[in-house]
C-alpha positions, 0 to 999 in steps of 0.5 A: 529455141528451147526444147520446151515450146511456148503453148497458148490454149484458148477456150473456156470451162471444162474443155479448156481445163482438160487442154491445160492439164494436157499441155502442162505435161509438155511444157511449163510455158503455158498461157491460157486465153479465156473467154469472157462471155459467161452470164450464168451462176456465180460468174453471171451474178458478179458480172452483173452486180460489179460490171466486170468480166465474168471470173468463172472460166478464168478461175477454172483455168487457174485451178487447172494450172495448180501444181500437183504438190500439197499446196497446189492440190489444196488451192485448186480445191479451195478456189473451186469451193462453192458456198452452200446455204440460201443466203447471198453467198450461196452458189458463189465460188470462192475463187470468183470472189478472190479474183474479183477482189484482186481486180478491185485492189489492183485496178487491173484485170491482168495484174489481178489474175497474176496475183491470184496465180502467184498465190496458187503457184500456178504453172503458167499464166491465165489471161482474158481474151478481152478486157470487157464482158461480151454478150453472145447472140446466136441465130437458132433454127427452131428456137421457138417451139411454135415455129420449128422452121424459123430462125430466131435470135437468142442472146446470152451464153446460158440461153444459147447453151440450153436452147431447144433449137439448133444453133446456126451461127453466133455473134458477139456484142460489142462486135469489136471488143478490146482484146487483152494486149497480153493475150495478143502478144502471147498468141503472136509469140507462141510455138503451139496454139491449142483451140478446143475442146469445149462448148463449140458456140459458146466457148470456142467460136467466141475467140474467133470473133474478137478482132484482135484475137482472130487477127493474131491467130490468123497471122501467127506462124505457130503450129495450130492444133484443133481438139475436137469435142468427143460428141455433140452437146445437148442443146448447143450442138445436138446431132453434130458430127466431127465434120459439123464441128469443123464446118462451123469453125470454117464458117466463123473463121474462113481465114484461119488455117489449122495445122493439126486436128485431133479427134477421138478415134472411137467417135469418127466413123469416116476418117476420109470425110473428116480429112476432106473438111479439115482444110489441109490440116493433118488429122490425127485419130487417137484414144483421148477419152477419159475411161472414168467419164466418157464425156471428158477428155483424159489429160494424159491421153490427150497429151500423148495424142498432141505429141504424136500429132506434132511429130507425125504432122509434115507441116509441123516437122521443121518447127518440132525439130527446132525445139530439140 
């Protein structure tokens, strides 16, 4: 086996982008499997008007995989560029329009993304988790301020992410969307799988609810690494501890076994308690916070933490040895 493992990272938004920037320091064999539930902003408008999967998180993943040369840095900025003004283009990201145009030209989600990746000269590949848009449906405690002790249903990623209540559980509609075949193949062929960080209920959990993706994750023999968030997200995981994040994952996917859990050492107050709810995974505490913005993971520090965790995890030892 090559000493450069095949890594698949799942998620969406800024969390997935941080993971991708970290793992590309470990290997050129990177595949991003991206959620398709976004219904806000430019993505939401394109999704509604053209009835396609939302392109925004796919765009961010492509930008994160751009090279560090002048070409890559330029295209990374260009695809993230948003139009100003007050007209029909206001707020649209150029990359969203480019991706959608390639979908219409090729008639194929994966082929369109591959063409955009070729233009950007990305170091890796970006795939959608499902080939149809997904609607998120959350059960929220206190979602109705007039009845703080009652459970209500909140639909849509944006509304869930900004709810004033406490999210208890999330479901998807349709309940069994068609998983992207290439994404399933990537997961089953991976040496390492990264889940998180990201918006827990709207970016991380939805992957575990797509039957084809979940089955591939459960059956995969890869080293499975969960990267915990740096803290609670206002409106979605208000008041959450690292232990809460793990409990939610186990409630949504009780059959998924993790190999490693990575958490920022400054955000964990009780390591033993975190280990107790890890389901037997090796818990690795490290400094992974961006010093310029403490709400974000630092890609280089996260990459180092991943390498340390892989070499210190007993469950991953044999597979790590095989990569050398």
